[in-house]
N, C-alpha and C positions, 0 to 999 in steps of 0.2 A: 961444556965440560963440568962446570959447577952444577948445572941442572941435573946431569947424569949422576953426579956424586950425591946430590941431595936426594934423588930418587932411591939410590942404593941405601942411604942412611935410613930413610923412611921405611923401606922394605925390611931392613934388618931389625929395626925397632918393632915393626909389626910382627915379625916371626918370633922375636924375643918375648914380646908380650903374650904371644900365643902359647909359649912353652908351659906356663903354669896350668893352663887348661888341658893341655895334652897329658901332662903328668897326672893331674887329678883324675881325668877320664880313664887313663890306663890303670891307675891304682884301683879305682872303684870297680871297673869292669872286669879286672882280673879275678874278682870274686866269683865270676860266672864259671870259673873252672870247677867250682863246687857243684853248680847246677849240671854241667856236662858229666861230671863223675856220677852224680845221682841218677841221671838218665841212663847212662851206659852200664852202670854197675850190675844191674840184674842180668844183663846179657852175658856177663862173665861169671857171676856168682852161681846162678842156677845150673848151668852145665857142669861146673866144677863140683857142686854138691851132689848132683846126680851121678857123676863119675865116681866120686868117693863112695857113694852108697852102693854102687854096683860092684866096685872092686874090693872094698874092705867092709868089714862088719864092726870094727871098733873105731872109736874117736871120730865118728861121722854122725851128723845130724840127719835123721830121716826126713825126706822131702817127698811130697806128693804133687800131682798136677795142680791141685787146689792151692798148695803152699807156694808153688812157683808163680801162679797167677797173682797171689797176694803180694809177693815180693816185688813183682814188676809194677803193680798198680797202686800199692800203698802210698807212694809219694804223690800220686795224682790226686787221690781222694783228700789227703791231708793238705795238699797244696791249694785245693779249691777253698777250703775253710780259711787257710792262712792268707790267701790273697785278699779276702775281706778284712781280716784282722790287720793286714799290712796297711790298708788304706786308713784305718783308724789311727794306727800307731804313727804313720807319717805326719798326720795333722797334729797329734798330741805330743809326740816326742821329737819330731823332726826327722829329716832324711838320714843323716849320719848316725844318729843314735839308734834308729831302727836297724840300720845295717850292722852296727856294732852288736845290738841285741840278738841278731840272727845267729851269731856264733854260739850262743848258749845251747839251743836245741841241736845244733850241728855237732858240737863236741860230745854231747850226751849220746846222740844217735850213733856216731862213729864208734864210741866206746862200747855201746851195747852190741853193735855188729862185730867188733873185733874180739870181744870176750864172750860171744854168744855160746851157750851150751844147749839151747833149744830153739825151735822155730819162732816162738813168741818173742824172744829177744831180738831176733833178726828183723821181724816184721815191725816191731816197735821202733827199732833204729831207723828203718826205712820211712816210717811215718814221720819221725822227727826230722829226717833229712828233707822230706817234702816241705815241711814247715820252713826250714832254713832256706830252701830254694826260693820260695815265694817272698820271704822277708828280705832276700837279697835282690831279686829281680825287679820288683815294683819300685822300691826307693831309688835304685840305681838309675832307671830311666828318668825319673823326676829330677834327680840330682844333676845329671848331665844336661838336661834341658835348662836348668837354672844357671849353671856355671859357664856354659859354652855360648859362643856367638852363633846367631842364626844361620850364617852361611856355612858353618862347619859342624853344626849340631848333628846332622844326619850321618856324617862320617864317624863321629864319636859314638853314636848309638850302634853302629855296626861292630864296634869293638866287642859288644856283649856277645854277638854271635860267634865272633872269632874265638874268644876264650871258651865259650860254651862248647865249641866243636873240638877243642883240644882235650880229649878225655883219654882214658886208659886203653891201650891196645897191645897186641903181641903179634908175632909173625906166625903163630900156629894157625893152621888152615881154618878151624871152626870160627875164628875171630876175624878173618880177613874182611868179611862183609862189613863189620863195624868200623874197621880201619878205613875202608873205601868211602863209607858214608861220611866219616869225620873229615877226610881229605877234601871231599867234594864240598862240604859245608864251609871249610876254611877258605877254599878258593872262591866260592860264591860270595862269601862275606866281603872279600876284597873287591870282587866284581860289582857287588851292590854299591859299594862306596863310590865307584866311578859312575855307575848308572844314575845314582841319585843326584849327581851334579848336572846331568844332561837331560833327564826325563822327569816328568811329574811323578811325585810319590804315590799319588792315588792310582795312576796308571800301572805303576810297578806292583802295587799291592793287589790290584785286580788280576794282573797276569800271574803273579805268584800263587794267588788263591786258586785259579783255574788249573795251574800246573800241579799244585798239591792235591786237588780233588782227583785229577786224572791218575796221579801216582798212587794214591791210596786205593782207587778203584782197581787198577791193574794189580797191585800187591794183593788185595783181597781175592781177586779172581784167581790169580796164580796159586795162592795158598789153598783155596778150595779145590782147584784142579789137582794139586799135588796130593791132598788128603784123599781125594776120590780115585787116585791112581790114573788120572787121565793125562798127566803131564810127566814126561820122563825127566828125572833129575840126573845130575852128574853121578851120584852114587848108585842110581837105579839102572 
């Protein structure tokens, strides 16, 4: 009886000691909502701008196919440079200060997009959001690795994917695909937490890499077939 009670007390203290790690990991990974919003935003912004351009002639910013490509890819290019900068800032300023600093380009970028009167302001805002995403992503992984126990570190790291998957969506048909993808990402983030407890991380990484390669190949082939008119779509 005393042994059972002692084990319960030890288990309770163990989970109570884990609580600060859970709260810290949740707080810092919740910033990945910004990364998810940055990734998904072009899928909502570009169709809306094209619709306004076709329906109205006033109070709309002209957009071309080249502009839409820049809106979608600008965060990727700026993020490539910012990822190198993040490594330097992590060593020089520290993890938390780098994460705090990431809010500066993010606020400016969102302000530019919200008040944009031309395409240059929108693209500039997207560039700054790409910088913010990298300044959040890199230090977060390092910070979690430092504050968490080795046996639960993998579970905490999956929080980043969970929050990144919770981005903007609607029930309008053109955006259903984005919602489906987000739901799948959220579900698989939790599945990954379970799998990392039972399988080798390297094995899971190799399997996911093969799956991603196959998915990208099929997506590219289907897009090419649709453009050539060889594949019948729902609207066609």
